[in-house]
PDB file with one MODEL, atoms N, CA, C and O in Angstrom:
MODEL        1
ATOM      1  N   UNK A   1     -15.428   5.524  -8.290  1.00  0.00           N
ATOM      2  CA  UNK A   1     -14.940   6.665  -7.905  1.00  0.00           C
ATOM      3  C   UNK A   1     -15.340   7.613  -8.946  1.00  0.00           C
ATOM      4  O   UNK A   1     -14.853   7.493 -10.070  1.00  0.00           O
ATOM      5  N   UNK A   2     -16.175   8.539  -8.686  1.00  0.00           N
ATOM      6  CA  UNK A   2     -16.558   9.684  -9.691  1.00  0.00           C
ATOM      7  C   UNK A   2     -15.534  10.478 -10.043  1.00  0.00           C
ATOM      8  O   UNK A   2     -14.696  10.776  -9.191  1.00  0.00           O
ATOM      9  N   UNK A   3     -15.430  10.976 -11.427  1.00  0.00           N
ATOM     10  CA  UNK A   3     -14.361  11.849 -11.881  1.00  0.00           C
ATOM     11  C   UNK A   3     -14.112  12.979 -11.026  1.00  0.00           C
ATOM     12  O   UNK A   3     -12.955  13.299 -10.755  1.00  0.00           O
ATOM     13  N   UNK A   4     -15.163  13.646 -10.554  1.00  0.00           N
ATOM     14  CA  UNK A   4     -14.963  14.825  -9.653  1.00  0.00           C
ATOM     15  C   UNK A   4     -14.104  14.469  -8.386  1.00  0.00           C
ATOM     16  O   UNK A   4     -13.519  15.354  -7.761  1.00  0.00           O
ATOM     17  N   UNK A   5     -14.047  13.136  -8.025  1.00  0.00           N
ATOM     18  CA  UNK A   5     -13.193  12.909  -6.829  1.00  0.00           C
ATOM     19  C   UNK A   5     -11.711  12.760  -7.060  1.00  0.00           C
ATOM     20  O   UNK A   5     -10.900  12.660  -6.140  1.00  0.00           O
ATOM     21  N   UNK A   6     -11.384  12.749  -8.416  1.00  0.00           N
ATOM     22  CA  UNK A   6      -9.877  12.542  -8.710  1.00  0.00           C
ATOM     23  C   UNK A   6      -9.180  13.839  -8.268  1.00  0.00           C
ATOM     24  O   UNK A   6      -9.706  14.947  -8.162  1.00  0.00           O
ATOM     25  N   UNK A   7      -7.832  13.483  -8.016  1.00  0.00           N
ATOM     26  CA  UNK A   7      -7.033  14.815  -7.655  1.00  0.00           C
ATOM     27  C   UNK A   7      -6.816  15.571  -8.987  1.00  0.00           C
ATOM     28  O   UNK A   7      -6.755  15.023 -10.088  1.00  0.00           O
ATOM     29  N   UNK A   8      -6.717  16.758  -8.777  1.00  0.00           N
ATOM     30  CA  UNK A   8      -6.362  17.509 -10.047  1.00  0.00           C
ATOM     31  C   UNK A   8      -5.039  17.219 -10.698  1.00  0.00           C
ATOM     32  O   UNK A   8      -5.003  17.245 -11.928  1.00  0.00           O
ATOM     33  N   UNK A   9      -3.943  16.943 -10.016  1.00  0.00           N
ATOM     34  CA  UNK A   9      -2.796  16.604 -10.436  1.00  0.00           C
ATOM     35  C   UNK A   9      -2.337  15.336  -9.903  1.00  0.00           C
ATOM     36  O   UNK A   9      -2.635  15.092  -8.734  1.00  0.00           O
ATOM     37  N   UNK A  10      -1.504  14.287 -10.713  1.00  0.00           N
ATOM     38  CA  UNK A  10      -1.148  12.931 -10.442  1.00  0.00           C
ATOM     39  C   UNK A  10       0.207  12.827 -10.757  1.00  0.00           C
ATOM     40  O   UNK A  10       0.612  13.336 -11.803  1.00  0.00           O
ATOM     41  N   UNK A  11       1.081  12.154  -9.890  1.00  0.00           N
ATOM     42  CA  UNK A  11       2.620  12.004 -10.257  1.00  0.00           C
ATOM     43  C   UNK A  11       2.555  10.654 -11.155  1.00  0.00           C
ATOM     44  O   UNK A  11       1.801   9.727 -10.862  1.00  0.00           O
ATOM     45  N   UNK A  12       3.394  10.636 -12.245  1.00  0.00           N
ATOM     46  CA  UNK A  12       3.625   9.420 -13.101  1.00  0.00           C
ATOM     47  C   UNK A  12       4.981   9.120 -13.252  1.00  0.00           C
ATOM     48  O   UNK A  12       5.882   9.954 -13.160  1.00  0.00           O
ATOM     49  N   UNK A  13       5.172   7.571 -13.554  1.00  0.00           N
ATOM     50  CA  UNK A  13       6.640   7.314 -13.862  1.00  0.00           C
ATOM     51  C   UNK A  13       6.295   6.227 -14.826  1.00  0.00           C
ATOM     52  O   UNK A  13       5.174   5.742 -14.981  1.00  0.00           O
ATOM     53  N   UNK A  14       7.445   5.886 -15.487  1.00  0.00           N
ATOM     54  CA  UNK A  14       7.361   4.758 -16.409  1.00  0.00           C
ATOM     55  C   UNK A  14       8.745   4.217 -16.664  1.00  0.00           C
ATOM     56  O   UNK A  14       9.584   4.910 -17.241  1.00  0.00           O
ATOM     57  N   UNK A  15       8.995   3.021 -16.256  1.00  0.00           N
ATOM     58  CA  UNK A  15      10.252   2.277 -16.338  1.00  0.00           C
ATOM     59  C   UNK A  15      10.839   2.513 -17.926  1.00  0.00           C
ATOM     60  O   UNK A  15      12.063   2.582 -18.047  1.00  0.00           O
ATOM     61  N   UNK A  16      10.091   2.622 -18.991  1.00  0.00           N
ATOM     62  CA  UNK A  16      10.684   2.594 -20.274  1.00  0.00           C
ATOM     63  C   UNK A  16      11.379   3.999 -20.403  1.00  0.00           C
ATOM     64  O   UNK A  16      12.254   4.148 -21.256  1.00  0.00           O
ATOM     65  N   UNK A  17      11.036   4.956 -19.634  1.00  0.00           N
ATOM     66  CA  UNK A  17      11.395   6.385 -19.403  1.00  0.00           C
ATOM     67  C   UNK A  17      12.121   6.829 -18.268  1.00  0.00           C
ATOM     68  O   UNK A  17      11.787   7.886 -17.733  1.00  0.00           O
ATOM     69  N   UNK A  18      13.154   6.103 -17.788  1.00  0.00           N
ATOM     70  CA  UNK A  18      13.720   6.196 -16.325  1.00  0.00           C
ATOM     71  C   UNK A  18      13.953   7.652 -15.883  1.00  0.00           C
ATOM     72  O   UNK A  18      14.088   7.876 -14.680  1.00  0.00           O
ATOM     73  N   UNK A  19      14.009   8.674 -16.795  1.00  0.00           N
ATOM     74  CA  UNK A  19      14.610   9.882 -16.372  1.00  0.00           C
ATOM     75  C   UNK A  19      13.426  10.704 -16.588  1.00  0.00           C
ATOM     76  O   UNK A  19      13.662  11.908 -16.485  1.00  0.00           O
ATOM     77  N   UNK A  20      12.049  10.353 -16.895  1.00  0.00           N
ATOM     78  CA  UNK A  20      11.038  11.165 -17.152  1.00  0.00           C
ATOM     79  C   UNK A  20      10.441  11.331 -15.569  1.00  0.00           C
ATOM     80  O   UNK A  20      10.381  10.424 -14.740  1.00  0.00           O
ATOM     81  N   UNK A  21      10.031  12.699 -15.386  1.00  0.00           N
ATOM     82  CA  UNK A  21       9.151  12.980 -14.174  1.00  0.00           C
ATOM     83  C   UNK A  21       8.027  13.624 -14.837  1.00  0.00           C
ATOM     84  O   UNK A  21       8.081  14.672 -15.480  1.00  0.00           O
ATOM     85  N   UNK A  22       6.867  12.806 -14.593  1.00  0.00           N
ATOM     86  CA  UNK A  22       5.618  13.286 -15.207  1.00  0.00           C
ATOM     87  C   UNK A  22       4.557  13.610 -14.043  1.00  0.00           C
ATOM     88  O   UNK A  22       4.414  12.983 -12.993  1.00  0.00           O
ATOM     89  N   UNK A  23       3.886  14.678 -14.456  1.00  0.00           N
ATOM     90  CA  UNK A  23       2.613  15.345 -13.770  1.00  0.00           C
ATOM     91  C   UNK A  23       1.638  15.337 -14.840  1.00  0.00           C
ATOM     92  O   UNK A  23       1.717  15.883 -15.941  1.00  0.00           O
ATOM     93  N   UNK A  24       0.587  14.544 -14.287  1.00  0.00           N
ATOM     94  CA  UNK A  24      -0.676  14.684 -15.251  1.00  0.00           C
ATOM     95  C   UNK A  24      -1.857  15.544 -14.477  1.00  0.00           C
ATOM     96  O   UNK A  24      -2.181  15.544 -13.290  1.00  0.00           O
ATOM     97  N   UNK A  25      -2.355  16.247 -15.564  1.00  0.00           N
ATOM     98  CA  UNK A  25      -3.536  17.249 -14.971  1.00  0.00           C
ATOM     99  C   UNK A  25      -4.805  16.535 -15.486  1.00  0.00           C
ATOM    100  O   UNK A  25      -5.030  16.213 -16.653  1.00  0.00           O
ATOM    101  N   UNK A  26      -5.654  16.329 -14.322  1.00  0.00           N
ATOM    102  CA  UNK A  26      -6.889  15.509 -14.898  1.00  0.00           C
ATOM    103  C   UNK A  26      -7.985  16.265 -15.389  1.00  0.00           C
ATOM    104  O   UNK A  26      -8.866  15.782 -16.101  1.00  0.00           O
ATOM    105  N   UNK A  27      -7.930  17.673 -14.944  1.00  0.00           N
ATOM    106  CA  UNK A  27      -9.118  18.400 -15.312  1.00  0.00           C
ATOM    107  C   UNK A  27      -8.851  19.216 -16.738  1.00  0.00           C
ATOM    108  O   UNK A  27      -7.725  19.324 -17.224  1.00  0.00           O
ATOM    109  N   UNK A  28     -10.173  19.830 -17.392  1.00  0.00           N
ATOM    110  CA  UNK A  28      -9.670  20.552 -18.615  1.00  0.00           C
ATOM    111  C   UNK A  28      -8.922  21.662 -18.184  1.00  0.00           C
ATOM    112  O   UNK A  28      -9.075  22.253 -17.116  1.00  0.00           O
ATOM    113  N   UNK A  29      -7.874  21.986 -19.316  1.00  0.00           N
ATOM    114  CA  UNK A  29      -7.421  21.066 -20.438  1.00  0.00           C
ATOM    115  C   UNK A  29      -6.463  20.075 -19.858  1.00  0.00           C
ATOM    116  O   UNK A  29      -5.478  20.440 -19.216  1.00  0.00           O
ATOM    117  N   UNK A  30      -6.736  18.882 -20.073  1.00  0.00           N
ATOM    118  CA  UNK A  30      -6.054  17.678 -19.513  1.00  0.00           C
ATOM    119  C   UNK A  30      -4.602  17.542 -20.281  1.00  0.00           C
ATOM    120  O   UNK A  30      -4.479  17.674 -21.499  1.00  0.00           O
ATOM    121  N   UNK A  31      -3.657  17.291 -19.482  1.00  0.00           N
ATOM    122  CA  UNK A  31      -2.267  17.185 -20.387  1.00  0.00           C
ATOM    123  C   UNK A  31      -1.505  16.309 -19.370  1.00  0.00           C
ATOM    124  O   UNK A  31      -1.982  15.955 -18.291  1.00  0.00           O
ATOM    125  N   UNK A  32      -0.251  15.988 -19.828  1.00  0.00           N
ATOM    126  CA  UNK A  32       0.792  15.265 -19.273  1.00  0.00           C
ATOM    127  C   UNK A  32       1.896  16.222 -19.384  1.00  0.00           C
ATOM    128  O   UNK A  32       1.869  16.871 -20.430  1.00  0.00           O
ATOM    129  N   UNK A  33       2.924  16.498 -18.527  1.00  0.00           N
ATOM    130  CA  UNK A  33       3.905  17.202 -18.548  1.00  0.00           C
ATOM    131  C   UNK A  33       5.206  16.272 -18.080  1.00  0.00           C
ATOM    132  O   UNK A  33       5.076  15.463 -17.162  1.00  0.00           O
ATOM    133  N   UNK A  34       6.362  16.434 -18.720  1.00  0.00           N
ATOM    134  CA  UNK A  34       7.637  15.755 -18.436  1.00  0.00           C
ATOM    135  C   UNK A  34       8.257  16.972 -18.049  1.00  0.00           C
ATOM    136  O   UNK A  34       8.539  17.917 -18.786  1.00  0.00           O
ATOM    137  N   UNK A  35       8.470  16.852 -16.654  1.00  0.00           N
ATOM    138  CA  UNK A  35       9.310  17.961 -15.925  1.00  0.00           C
ATOM    139  C   UNK A  35      10.822  17.897 -16.219  1.00  0.00           C
ATOM    140  O   UNK A  35      11.615  18.825 -16.067  1.00  0.00           O
ATOM    141  N   UNK A  36      11.119  16.546 -16.704  1.00  0.00           N
ATOM    142  CA  UNK A  36      12.630  16.635 -17.164  1.00  0.00           C
ATOM    143  C   UNK A  36      13.038  17.506 -18.448  1.00  0.00           C
ATOM    144  O   UNK A  36      14.168  17.954 -18.642  1.00  0.00           O
ATOM    145  N   UNK A  37      12.007  17.660 -19.233  1.00  0.00           N
ATOM    146  CA  UNK A  37      12.458  18.560 -20.235  1.00  0.00           C
ATOM    147  C   UNK A  37      11.180  19.490 -20.774  1.00  0.00           C
ATOM    148  O   UNK A  37      11.079  19.920 -21.923  1.00  0.00           O
ATOM    149  N   UNK A  38      10.257  19.700 -19.725  1.00  0.00           N
ATOM    150  CA  UNK A  38       9.290  20.564 -19.994  1.00  0.00           C
ATOM    151  C   UNK A  38       8.363  20.297 -21.144  1.00  0.00           C
ATOM    152  O   UNK A  38       7.688  21.229 -21.581  1.00  0.00           O
ATOM    153  N   UNK A  39       8.286  19.224 -21.615  1.00  0.00           N
ATOM    154  CA  UNK A  39       7.694  18.524 -22.722  1.00  0.00           C
ATOM    155  C   UNK A  39       6.107  18.369 -22.344  1.00  0.00           C
ATOM    156  O   UNK A  39       5.824  17.629 -21.402  1.00  0.00           O
ATOM    157  N   UNK A  40       5.018  19.079 -23.086  1.00  0.00           N
ATOM    158  CA  UNK A  40       3.689  19.088 -22.730  1.00  0.00           C
ATOM    159  C   UNK A  40       2.868  18.195 -23.713  1.00  0.00           C
ATOM    160  O   UNK A  40       2.933  18.510 -24.901  1.00  0.00           O
ATOM    161  N   UNK A  41       2.145  17.178 -23.385  1.00  0.00           N
ATOM    162  CA  UNK A  41       1.266  16.357 -24.360  1.00  0.00           C
ATOM    163  C   UNK A  41      -0.180  16.810 -23.966  1.00  0.00           C
ATOM    164  O   UNK A  41      -0.628  16.510 -22.860  1.00  0.00           O
ATOM    165  N   UNK A  42      -0.879  17.501 -24.831  1.00  0.00           N
ATOM    166  CA  UNK A  42      -2.211  17.873 -24.500  1.00  0.00           C
ATOM    167  C   UNK A  42      -3.051  16.714 -24.755  1.00  0.00           C
ATOM    168  O   UNK A  42      -2.753  16.002 -25.714  1.00  0.00           O
ATOM    169  N   UNK A  43      -4.131  16.400 -23.982  1.00  0.00           N
ATOM    170  CA  UNK A  43      -4.996  15.144 -24.397  1.00  0.00           C
ATOM    171  C   UNK A  43      -6.336  15.896 -24.486  1.00  0.00           C
ATOM    172  O   UNK A  43      -7.314  15.474 -23.870  1.00  0.00           O
ATOM    173  N   UNK A  44      -6.388  16.886 -25.164  1.00  0.00           N
ATOM    174  CA  UNK A  44      -7.618  17.232 -25.734  1.00  0.00           C
ATOM    175  C   UNK A  44      -7.512  18.127 -27.133  1.00  0.00           C
ATOM    176  O   UNK A  44      -6.470  18.744 -27.356  1.00  0.00           O
ATOM    177  N   UNK A  45      -8.380  18.164 -27.861  1.00  0.00           N
ATOM    178  CA  UNK A  45      -8.304  18.722 -29.161  1.00  0.00           C
ATOM    179  C   UNK A  45      -8.968  20.142 -29.188  1.00  0.00           C
ATOM    180  O   UNK A  45     -10.115  20.381 -28.809  1.00  0.00           O
ATOM    181  N   UNK A  46      -8.103  21.017 -29.677  1.00  0.00           N
ATOM    182  CA  UNK A  46      -8.453  22.535 -29.686  1.00  0.00           C
ATOM    183  C   UNK A  46      -8.887  22.989 -30.931  1.00  0.00           C
ATOM    184  O   UNK A  46      -8.528  22.499 -32.002  1.00  0.00           O
ATOM    185  N   UNK A  47      -9.810  24.105 -30.767  1.00  0.00           N
ATOM    186  CA  UNK A  47     -10.131  24.963 -32.077  1.00  0.00           C
ATOM    187  C   UNK A  47      -9.264  26.116 -31.950  1.00  0.00           C
ATOM    188  O   UNK A  47      -8.816  26.387 -30.836  1.00  0.00           O
ATOM    189  N   UNK A  48      -9.004  26.751 -32.848  1.00  0.00           N
ATOM    190  CA  UNK A  48      -8.089  28.165 -33.155  1.00  0.00           C
ATOM    191  C   UNK A  48      -8.413  28.988 -31.895  1.00  0.00           C
ATOM    192  O   UNK A  48      -7.537  29.365 -31.117  1.00  0.00           O
ATOM    193  N   UNK A  49      -9.784  29.255 -31.734  1.00  0.00           N
ATOM    194  CA  UNK A  49     -10.312  30.066 -30.568  1.00  0.00           C
ATOM    195  C   UNK A  49      -9.703  29.500 -29.278  1.00  0.00           C
ATOM    196  O   UNK A  49      -9.090  30.269 -28.538  1.00  0.00           O
ATOM    197  N   UNK A  50      -9.828  28.263 -28.979  1.00  0.00           N
ATOM    198  CA  UNK A  50      -9.350  27.382 -27.789  1.00  0.00           C
ATOM    199  C   UNK A  50      -7.939  27.726 -27.788  1.00  0.00           C
ATOM    200  O   UNK A  50      -7.490  28.118 -26.712  1.00  0.00           O
ATOM    201  N   UNK A  51      -7.197  27.662 -28.722  1.00  0.00           N
ATOM    202  CA  UNK A  51      -5.673  27.817 -28.734  1.00  0.00           C
ATOM    203  C   UNK A  51      -5.305  29.217 -28.129  1.00  0.00           C
ATOM    204  O   UNK A  51      -4.473  29.296 -27.225  1.00  0.00           O
ATOM    205  N   UNK A  52      -5.929  30.304 -28.634  1.00  0.00           N
ATOM    206  CA  UNK A  52      -5.565  31.761 -28.190  1.00  0.00           C
ATOM    207  C   UNK A  52      -5.844  31.607 -26.668  1.00  0.00           C
ATOM    208  O   UNK A  52      -4.884  31.883 -25.949  1.00  0.00           O
ATOM    209  N   UNK A  53      -7.001  31.211 -26.046  1.00  0.00           N
ATOM    210  CA  UNK A  53      -7.166  31.189 -24.570  1.00  0.00           C
ATOM    211  C   UNK A  53      -6.314  30.346 -24.019  1.00  0.00           C
ATOM    212  O   UNK A  53      -5.799  30.658 -22.945  1.00  0.00           O
ATOM    213  N   UNK A  54      -6.014  29.178 -24.609  1.00  0.00           N
ATOM    214  CA  UNK A  54      -5.237  28.280 -23.779  1.00  0.00           C
ATOM    215  C   UNK A  54      -3.669  28.835 -23.622  1.00  0.00           C
ATOM    216  O   UNK A  54      -2.980  28.562 -22.640  1.00  0.00           O
ATOM    217  N   UNK A  55      -3.272  29.546 -24.589  1.00  0.00           N
ATOM    218  CA  UNK A  55      -1.677  30.111 -24.664  1.00  0.00           C
ATOM    219  C   UNK A  55      -1.648  30.802 -23.296  1.00  0.00           C
ATOM    220  O   UNK A  55      -0.637  30.653 -22.610  1.00  0.00           O
ATOM    221  N   UNK A  56      -2.673  31.551 -22.834  1.00  0.00           N
ATOM    222  CA  UNK A  56      -2.567  32.551 -21.751  1.00  0.00           C
ATOM    223  C   UNK A  56      -2.843  31.610 -20.421  1.00  0.00           C
ATOM    224  O   UNK A  56      -2.436  32.100 -19.367  1.00  0.00           O
ATOM    225  N   UNK A  57      -3.446  30.399 -20.346  1.00  0.00           N
ATOM    226  CA  UNK A  57      -3.665  29.591 -19.395  1.00  0.00           C
ATOM    227  C   UNK A  57      -2.544  28.685 -19.054  1.00  0.00           C
ATOM    228  O   UNK A  57      -2.110  28.504 -17.916  1.00  0.00           O
ATOM    229  N   UNK A  58      -2.125  28.146 -20.117  1.00  0.00           N
ATOM    230  CA  UNK A  58      -0.983  27.282 -20.137  1.00  0.00           C
ATOM    231  C   UNK A  58       0.265  27.442 -19.185  1.00  0.00           C
ATOM    232  O   UNK A  58       0.720  26.581 -18.433  1.00  0.00           O
ATOM    233  N   UNK A  59       0.656  28.549 -19.352  1.00  0.00           N
ATOM    234  CA  UNK A  59       1.795  28.877 -18.419  1.00  0.00           C
ATOM    235  C   UNK A  59       1.270  28.688 -16.990  1.00  0.00           C
ATOM    236  O   UNK A  59       2.070  28.105 -16.258  1.00  0.00           O
ATOM    237  N   UNK A  60       0.099  29.051 -16.422  1.00  0.00           N
ATOM    238  CA  UNK A  60      -0.197  29.054 -15.301  1.00  0.00           C
ATOM    239  C   UNK A  60      -0.412  27.701 -14.802  1.00  0.00           C
ATOM    240  O   UNK A  60       0.019  27.374 -13.696  1.00  0.00           O
ATOM    241  N   UNK A  61      -1.097  26.846 -15.601  1.00  0.00           N
ATOM    242  CA  UNK A  61      -1.294  25.412 -15.631  1.00  0.00           C
ATOM    243  C   UNK A  61       0.029  24.603 -15.282  1.00  0.00           C
ATOM    244  O   UNK A  61       0.087  23.711 -14.435  1.00  0.00           O
ATOM    245  N   UNK A  62       1.144  25.079 -16.111  1.00  0.00           N
ATOM    246  CA  UNK A  62       2.385  24.340 -16.165  1.00  0.00           C
ATOM    247  C   UNK A  62       3.046  24.712 -14.775  1.00  0.00           C
ATOM    248  O   UNK A  62       3.680  23.906 -14.094  1.00  0.00           O
ATOM    249  N   UNK A  63       2.843  25.887 -14.480  1.00  0.00           N
ATOM    250  CA  UNK A  63       3.402  26.364 -13.122  1.00  0.00           C
ATOM    251  C   UNK A  63       3.015  25.572 -12.031  1.00  0.00           C
ATOM    252  O   UNK A  63       3.798  25.064 -11.230  1.00  0.00           O
ATOM    253  N   UNK A  64       1.557  25.459 -12.010  1.00  0.00           N
ATOM    254  CA  UNK A  64       0.876  24.889 -10.940  1.00  0.00           C
ATOM    255  C   UNK A  64       1.397  23.446 -11.032  1.00  0.00           C
ATOM    256  O   UNK A  64       1.786  22.955  -9.973  1.00  0.00           O
ATOM    257  N   UNK A  65       1.456  22.755 -12.054  1.00  0.00           N
ATOM    258  CA  UNK A  65       2.068  21.415 -12.010  1.00  0.00           C
ATOM    259  C   UNK A  65       3.246  21.341 -11.432  1.00  0.00           C
ATOM    260  O   UNK A  65       3.412  20.436 -10.614  1.00  0.00           O
ATOM    261  N   UNK A  66       4.143  22.104 -11.668  1.00  0.00           N
ATOM    262  CA  UNK A  66       5.666  22.268 -11.252  1.00  0.00           C
ATOM    263  C   UNK A  66       5.647  22.459  -9.667  1.00  0.00           C
ATOM    264  O   UNK A  66       6.473  21.909  -8.939  1.00  0.00           O
ATOM    265  N   UNK A  67       4.711  23.222  -9.240  1.00  0.00           N
ATOM    266  CA  UNK A  67       4.464  23.624  -7.707  1.00  0.00           C
ATOM    267  C   UNK A  67       3.967  22.294  -7.175  1.00  0.00           C
ATOM    268  O   UNK A  67       4.440  21.915  -6.104  1.00  0.00           O
ATOM    269  N   UNK A  68       3.006  21.487  -7.840  1.00  0.00           N
ATOM    270  CA  UNK A  68       2.503  20.345  -7.155  1.00  0.00           C
ATOM    271  C   UNK A  68       3.481  19.164  -7.029  1.00  0.00           C
ATOM    272  O   UNK A  68       3.387  18.318  -6.139  1.00  0.00           O
ATOM    273  N   UNK A  69       4.444  19.171  -8.003  1.00  0.00           N
ATOM    274  CA  UNK A  69       5.506  18.197  -8.093  1.00  0.00           C
ATOM    275  C   UNK A  69       6.439  18.545  -6.701  1.00  0.00           C
ATOM    276  O   UNK A  69       6.582  17.665  -5.853  1.00  0.00           O
ATOM    277  N   UNK A  70       6.924  19.595  -6.565  1.00  0.00           N
ATOM    278  CA  UNK A  70       7.726  20.123  -5.543  1.00  0.00           C
ATOM    279  C   UNK A  70       7.108  19.792  -4.262  1.00  0.00           C
ATOM    280  O   UNK A  70       7.739  19.217  -3.375  1.00  0.00           O
ATOM    281  N   UNK A  71       5.882  20.144  -4.147  1.00  0.00           N
ATOM    282  CA  UNK A  71       5.087  19.991  -2.824  1.00  0.00           C
ATOM    283  C   UNK A  71       5.169  18.437  -2.579  1.00  0.00           C
ATOM    284  O   UNK A  71       5.447  18.059  -1.441  1.00  0.00           O
ATOM    285  N   UNK A  72       4.951  17.533  -3.552  1.00  0.00           N
ATOM    286  CA  UNK A  72       4.738  16.238  -3.187  1.00  0.00           C
ATOM    287  C   UNK A  72       6.092  15.595  -2.932  1.00  0.00           C
ATOM    288  O   UNK A  72       6.249  14.730  -2.070  1.00  0.00           O
ATOM    289  N   UNK A  73       7.062  16.049  -3.715  1.00  0.00           N
ATOM    290  CA  UNK A  73       8.692  15.456  -3.251  1.00  0.00           C
ATOM    291  C   UNK A  73       8.930  15.958  -1.952  1.00  0.00           C
ATOM    292  O   UNK A  73       9.399  15.144  -1.157  1.00  0.00           O
ATOM    293  N   UNK A  74       8.703  17.187  -1.520  1.00  0.00           N
ATOM    294  CA  UNK A  74       9.013  17.734  -0.190  1.00  0.00           C
ATOM    295  C   UNK A  74       8.223  16.804   1.022  1.00  0.00           C
ATOM    296  O   UNK A  74       8.633  16.637   2.171  1.00  0.00           O
ATOM    297  N   UNK A  75       7.229  16.365   0.542  1.00  0.00           N
ATOM    298  CA  UNK A  75       6.395  15.509   1.668  1.00  0.00           C
ATOM    299  C   UNK A  75       7.187  14.124   1.745  1.00  0.00           C
ATOM    300  O   UNK A  75       7.139  13.437   2.766  1.00  0.00           O
ATOM    301  N   UNK A  76       7.772  13.824   0.845  1.00  0.00           N
ATOM    302  CA  UNK A  76       8.519  12.443   0.761  1.00  0.00           C
ATOM    303  C   UNK A  76       9.831  12.488   1.565  1.00  0.00           C
ATOM    304  O   UNK A  76      10.321  11.548   2.190  1.00  0.00           O
ATOM    305  N   UNK A  77      10.346  13.811   1.437  1.00  0.00           N
ATOM    306  CA  UNK A  77      11.666  14.002   2.117  1.00  0.00           C
ATOM    307  C   UNK A  77      11.369  14.288   3.715  1.00  0.00           C
ATOM    308  O   UNK A  77      12.338  14.164   4.464  1.00  0.00           O
ATOM    309  N   UNK A  78      10.200  14.633   4.245  1.00  0.00           N
ATOM    310  CA  UNK A  78       9.975  14.843   5.604  1.00  0.00           C
ATOM    311  C   UNK A  78       9.859  13.708   6.335  1.00  0.00           C
ATOM    312  O   UNK A  78       9.659  13.772   7.548  1.00  0.00           O
TER     313      UNK A  78
ENDMDL
END
């Protein structure tokens, strides 16, 4: 499967972290967010210039990850 065929967000879990609720963002800038505590791990190296631009975009990406999770959970409940 080519990378462009992967979904933008993926749900993840790990039995070593039973309370963690993870969403993985697969496009640039790639990151993993733990929705339990809103901790974000960026999977990219950023320059100072990137960090300025990223700070504006990060809030939108994290909100999109949260909305994705809510949508997915609602589909399991139906």
